[in-house]
N, C-alpha and C positions, 0 to 999 in steps of 0.2 A: 738517153736510156733512162726510163722511170725506175722509181724505187723498188716497183715488183719485179722488173727486168733484172735490176742490179741483185735482188736478193736471191735470184735463181742460180746465180754464179755459185752459190755454196749449196750443198745439197744437206737434207735433214739426216741426222746420224742417231739412232737411237741409243747408242751406248755413249754418246757425249757426255750426258749428265753425270752417268757413274763414273766414267773416266776422269773427267775433271775434277770431280769431288774427291776421287781418289788421289789424283795428283795433288792438288792445292791441299787436302788434308794431311797426306805425308810430308809434303813440303813444310807446313806449319808445325808438325810435330819434329821435324829435323832440325828446323830452326830453333826451336825452343832446346832440344837437347845439345845443340852446338853452343849457342850463345849463353843459355841460362839467363842470369841476370846481370851479366857483364854486357857492358856497351862499349869498353875501351880497350879489348884485347883485339889487335889488329887482324890475326888471323880468323878470329871467331867471327868478328864483323863481317869479314870478307867472304866466308863462307856462308853467313846468313843472308847477305846481299845476293849471291849467286843462286842461292836457293829461293829467295823471294821473287826476285826478277826474272830468273831463268823460267820459273814454273808460270809465273804470269804471262810471259810472253809464248810458252808453249800452249797456255791454255786458250789464247786468242787465236793461234794459228793452226792448231791440229785440225785435220780433216781426214775424214775416211779414206783410207788407200793414199794418204799423201802425209808421211811422216818425217820423211828424211829432212826435206828443206825446213820444216818449220822445229825440228829438233836442233838442227845446226843454228838456225837464228836463235833460238832459246839459249843455247850454250854461249854463242858470242855475245849477246845481251848480258848473261849472267856475268859472265868472265869481264867484260867491260865495267859492269857496275861493282863487281867484286874489287876490282882494282880502285877503281875511285873511293870506295868505302875503306880499303886498306890504308889509302893516303889520310882520310879524315879520321880515322880512328885513334891514332896514337897522340893525337894533339892533346897537351896538357890543359889546354886553355882553349877558348875561342879563336878558331883559325879560319878567316873568311875566305882565302883561296881554295882551301880543300872543302869547306861547306858549300860555297857557291859552285864550285866544280862538280861537286856530286849532282846539286840541283840542275847543272846543265847538262850533265849526263842523262839525268830523268827525263828532260825537255827533248834531248836527242833520240832516246828511246821512243816516248810517246809519238814523235813524228815519224820514226822510221817504221813503226808498228803498221800502220794503214799503206805505207808505201811497198812494204814486204808482202802484205796480204793481196794488194792490187797487180803484183808480179812485176815491180820497179826493176828488180834485179835481171829481168830478162828483156822487158820493152824498154827501159829506162826512159827518156824524153817522149816516147812513143806510148807511155802508159796513159789509158783512157782515163780522162779526168773524172767522168761519171763513177767509175769504180773506186777511185780514192776518196772521192767526196762521200760515197755510199758507205765505206769503211769507218771514215771518220767519225760519222755521226753514228752508225750502228755501234760502234765499238764503245762510243761515250755513252750512249743510251743502255747498252748492255753492262757496262761497268757500273753505272749509277743503280740498274736495277739489282746487281748483284750484291752492292752494298747495302741497299735498302732491305732485300731479303734477309742479310745477315744481321742486320740490327733487328728486326722482327723477330728472327729465329731466337736471338738471344732475350728478347721480352717474352716469349712464349716459354722459353727454357725455366726463366727466372720465375713465372709464374706457377709452372708445375714444380719446380723444387720449392718454393714457399708453400703450395698446396700440400706436398707430401710431408713436409717439415711439421704441418699440424697433426699428421698421424705418426710424428716421431721417427720418421724416416729421414735421416740427415745426409744419407749419400750424395743427392744431387747438389745439395749447398755446398758440400765439402769437396766435391769434384771439380764444382765451378770456379772455387779458390785456387784451384791447381793451374800453374803456368802452361802446363803441357796441353792441359784440355781446352784452355782458351783459344791457344793457336791451332790445335787440331780441329775444333769445333767451327771455328771460323773459317778454317780453309774448306771444310767438307760443306759447310753452308753456302760459302761463296762460289765455290766450284760447281756444286748442283745447280745454283741459281742462274749462273753463268752458262752452263751447258743448256738447261732447259730453255733459256731466253734465246740463245743462238739457234735453238732447233726451231723455234716458232717464226720462221721466215716470213709469213704473211704478216702476222701480228707485228713482227719487228719493223716491217717496211710501214705497216699504218702508224705505229708510235713514231717512227721518224717522221712520216708526213705531219702529224700532229704537233710535234716539237718544233718543227720548221715554221709552221703556221703560226702557232703562239709567238715564236722570236719574230716571225713578220710584223706581226701585230704591235710588239714593241718596238718595232723599228721606226714608226711613223712618229709617235711621241718624241722619241730620242732625237731623230732627225730634226725635228722643228725646235727642240730645246737647244741642241747643239749650234744650230744656225743662229737663234736668237743670243746665245753666249758668246759667239764670236763677233756678231755684229755690235753687242754691247760693249765688248773688250777692244774693238777697233774704235769706237767712238770715245770711250773713258780712258783708253790706253792700257798697256798690259801692266803698268806699275800697280794697279789697284788689285792684281792678283797676289803680288808678293807682299802687298800690306796686310791683305785679308788673311792670309794663312801660309804658315811655313810648309805645307803639304802640297803645294800647287803642281808639283811635277809628278807625284804618283796619281793624283786626281785627274790630270790631263792624260797620262798613259793610259789610265784605267777607262777613261772615255774613249779614247782611240782604239782599245783593244775591244770594247764593246762595239764599236762602230765597225770594226773589222768583222766580227763574228756576225752581226746581225745584216751587214751587207751582203755576205756571202750567203746567209739564210734566205735571202730575197733571190739572189742569182740563182740559186740551186745548182744543180748538176748540169743542165742543158736548157736550152730555150724552150723546149716542149714541158719541162716541168716547172717552169718559171711562172710566177703569177699574171695573170691578164689585168690584175687590178692596177690601174694608171697611178694611183695614190701610192701604193706601195713601191711601184717601180722608180717612181721620182725618189722616195724615200731611200730607196736602196742606193740610187745614183748619189744622193746627197751624202750619206753615210761614207761611201767610198771617198768623196770629196774632201770630207772634213778630217780625214785622218791626218793629211799632211799639215794643216795648220795648227791643229792640237800638238803634233810632235814638235813644230817648229817652237810654239810657246813653252813645252817643256823643256826644250833645249835651252831656251833663253834664261828660264828658270834655273836650270842647273848651272848654266854659266855664272849667274849671279852668285850661286852658293860656292861654286869653285874658286872665283875670285875673292869671295870673303872669308872663306875657310880654307880652302886648298883641298888636295885630294886625299880621299879615305878609301878603302876598298869597297865600301858600300857605294860610294858616289861613282866610282868607275864602272861598277856593275850596273848602276842607274844609268850611266851615260851608254853603256852597251845596249841597254833597252831603249834608250832613245834613238841610237844609231838604226836600231831595227824597225822602230816605229818610223822613223823618216824615210827609211828606204822603202817600207811598205805604201807609205803615203805617195812618195814619188812616182814608184811604178804603177799605182793606182791612177794618178793624174795621168800619166802616159797612157794608160788603158782607155781612160774615158776620152781623150783627146783624139784616140786613133779609132776608137769605136764610136765616137759621136753620139747621136740619139739613139739610133736603133741597134747597134752592135755594140755598145759598151758592157753589156752583161758578159758576152763571150770573151773579150778581150780582158776582164776582169778575173774570170775564171783561169784563163792562161796565165796571167800574172799572178794569181795565187799558187798555182802549181810551182812556178819558178821560185816565188817567193818562199814556200815551203822547203825546198830543196836548199835554199839559201840559209835559211834559219837553222836547219837540220844540220848543215855542215859547221856553221859557224858554232853551234852549241857542241858538237864534237870537239871542234879547236880549243874551246874555252875549258871544255871539261878536262883535258890534258893539261900536264904541268909544264907549258910551253911559256906562259907570261905569268909572272908575278905581280898581280895588282897590289898586293900588299907591300912589296919592294918598292914598287913605283910609288905608292902613296907615303910610304915613310920617308924616302928621299926627297920628295916634294915638301913635306913638312920640315924637314930639317933644313932645307935650302930655305925656306921661309923664315926660319928662326935665325939663321946665320945671315941672311940678308938685310935682317932688320924690319922686315915687312911684318911681323909678329913680334911683340915684345916678350921678354922672358917671363913676365907675371902672367901674361895673356896665354902663353904656349901651354898646351895641353899634354903635360909629359905622361898622365895617365892613360890617355887615348893611346900612345905608342906603346904603353906596358901591355893594354888589355884588349884593343881592337884590332891592332896591326900584325897580329901573328908574331911567329918568330923574326920577322923581318924589322918589326917594331923594336923588339928588344935588342936586335943587334944594333939599330940606329941609336938606341940609349946607351948601349956600351961604348959606341963612338963618342956619344955626348959626354960621357963619363972624363973622357981625356981632353974636354975642351979647355982652352984658356980662360974661359970665363968661369970663375969659381962658382957661382951661384949655378949656372948650367950643369955644371959637373955635379954639384950637390943635389940638385933636384932631380937628376937623371939618375944619381944613386939611389935617391929616396923612392924614386917610382920602381926601379928594379927590385927593392927590398921588400915592396908590397906583396903579401900573400893572399889578400883579398882584395875584391874591386872595391872602391868606396862608393857607396851611394848615400849621400847625405846633403843636407841643405846648405852647408857651408861651401865656399869657394875660396882657394882652389882645392883639388883633391890632393895634390901634392905640395907639400910646404917643407921649406927650409927649417932648420932647426931653430933658427933665431925667430921662426913665426910662432912657436909655441910658447904660451903663456903658462909655464910650469914652475911650480915651487916645490922644491925637495925637503923632507923633513925627515931627520935631522939634515941640515945643508951638508953636502958630501960631492965634491967636484967630479969625482970618478963615477958616483953612481949616477950623478946627473948626467954625465957623457952616455952612460950604458941606457939610461931611460929614454934620452933624446934619441940615440940610435934606433930604438924599439919603436917610438913614437912616429919617427920617418916613415916606416913601413907599415904603421897602423895608426893614421892620423884621427880617426874616429874615437879612438879613446881619449882624445884631449881637443874637443872642439873649441870652445872658448876659452876655458881655463882649467887647470887640473892641479892636483897635490900629488906627488908621490911619497908614500911613507914606508919608510925603510923597516922591515919586518924581520931582519935578520939574515942568516945563511941557511940553506938546506944540506942535506947530507953530502951533495955532490959539489959543495963549494959555491953554488949560484946564490945570487942575492934575492931573496923574496921582496917583492915592492907590491904594494896596493896602490893601484892608480885610481884616484877619487875625482870624479866628475859628476855634475849635477848632483842627482839624490842616491848615487849609488858607487860602487867601486869593483874593481876587477884585478886579481891577484895573479902576478905574474913573476916570472923566474928570469933574470937577466944574468950574464955571465960574458966575460970579455971573450971574443972571438966566435960567439955561438948566437945563433937565434933565440930570441926569448920564447919561452914558453908559457903556456896559461897553466896555472896551477888547477888540477882537477878537483872538483869537488869531492870530497870525502863521503864514500856510501856509508850509510848507517849498517851497524852490524847486524848480521842474520841470527837471530836468537830465537829459538822455538820454545814456546811455553810447555813446560812439563808438569805433572802432578806436584812434584817435589821442587817446583821454581819458588825463588824468592822473588816477590815483587815489592818493590818499595820506591818512594819519592826522595832524589838526592838533590842537594844544591851543588853544581857544579861551575866553578868560575870560568868565565868566558871572556875573551877579548874582543871589542867591538870597535870600528871606525867611528868617530864621533865629528859631527860638523854642527859647530856652534851650540855644544853641549848636548846634541841629541843623536842617537845612534842612528847608523843607516846600514842597510844591508844585513845579511847572515852573520855570525860570528866567525871570527878568524882562526883558522887552524893555527894549531902550535907549529914552531918551525921544524919539530921534528916529525911531523906528520908524514906517512909514506906516500911518495908520489909515484905516478906510472912508471916513470923512467927518466934518465938523465937526459937533458936537453940535448937535441941532436945538433951536432956541428954543422956549420955552413959548408 
């Protein structure tokens, strides 16, 4: 089925631009009203995701005289994405399972959209591949066109706003700064553009042909380059990849993905639409064939990383991508063998259809809270530590605290009960961190004995309190530091100036409570009146001196008002 024939499966609908503009504009306004500036309240984020993804699904599927099935599909998509957003929203820190699960839901939705448009729910495995192929490319082109038009619309609006601002009419500039307007205007522009593009069936079919032609032209140099790369790697050995870069796996997967797209761009939807150019056909066959070796090299690279550093949530998700790439490469090899010289394209199309179903189903499974990659990775890292495969000094306690979600923190709590005193101390220090440490020194979690701390005047109790604070905030004492006792505050806490480098920071420490940073006292708000007395006075101030020279701002007096009593743990 040609592009023009496929285009006629959908009819032009004069009201489509208006309806889609209203639908997406209203959805944008509701998203702003529901979420506001909050992105961590679960129910608000869930409702926002329902409105966002549900409205987009409806915009791509609504047709004149056919609204029930698209409405149901849009509601299902919205509910699924709302549930995934609900899971991801309440995390107090980076939570890889929820974040990647949400991304898997987006992938599943993107793959399910053309399947629904092609009538897969009714015809299932008998769904004509040309229709699926048509919707995949036209949806991508329509979405890109709508986004481009939305960006241009904002540029035009900004020009008009600044033009009227010259005449002292500030309304447009003021309204552009409002959150509700940004969401609403973007929805209106995107909806109007999407509806207009989807109505221009012949133009859309021509654009699809042009895009596929350009992609086919890119396939030739990519195929030549990848063949030369694989030959060079076979001669020099794959070790050169791992020595040259730490990013071998994503680079290889990106090349495999590009080969997949361009191979299908050449294969087209049927033999009638496929190019007759022999060079391009060979390039398409070559790109389909190189996916498997690229995926295998990526798997070897990932295996080396896993053996060296163990599991992490990101590496497990990367392993999933490798499995998908290997599966694609394997079924393409089978298709090329079965299709031989003349029929390889038809077999590749059938394999692509089945592969798309597999990936869509896998994405749905991965989006659900069935398997915890964080839990698997945390247990693996703890096992490596306990088995001695990695030493205590080399073990990354901070990664468990910040990169493994709740599973990592549970693992650290187990390590707190370890018979190894240093392991227990470092696990406690990692859990006490309130901010991720990004600095040049290593490691980012240190035992109290590792700090080069001097307390003035020497006070064992104060030293214990300061060291407990530094365990969770090691950046305040990188190479060396001095803790100056500034006395007590009105709540009984010990005010301490921690001096390092050419500056200092004042904190309040108290037994059984987390240390708090002393807020800087704001200058008094005084209004100059006609009767005001203005004069210069000398006010004695206390400074921190290093080698006889003052550093930093003056110290506030111990009686200075604080924002509040430090919160208890």
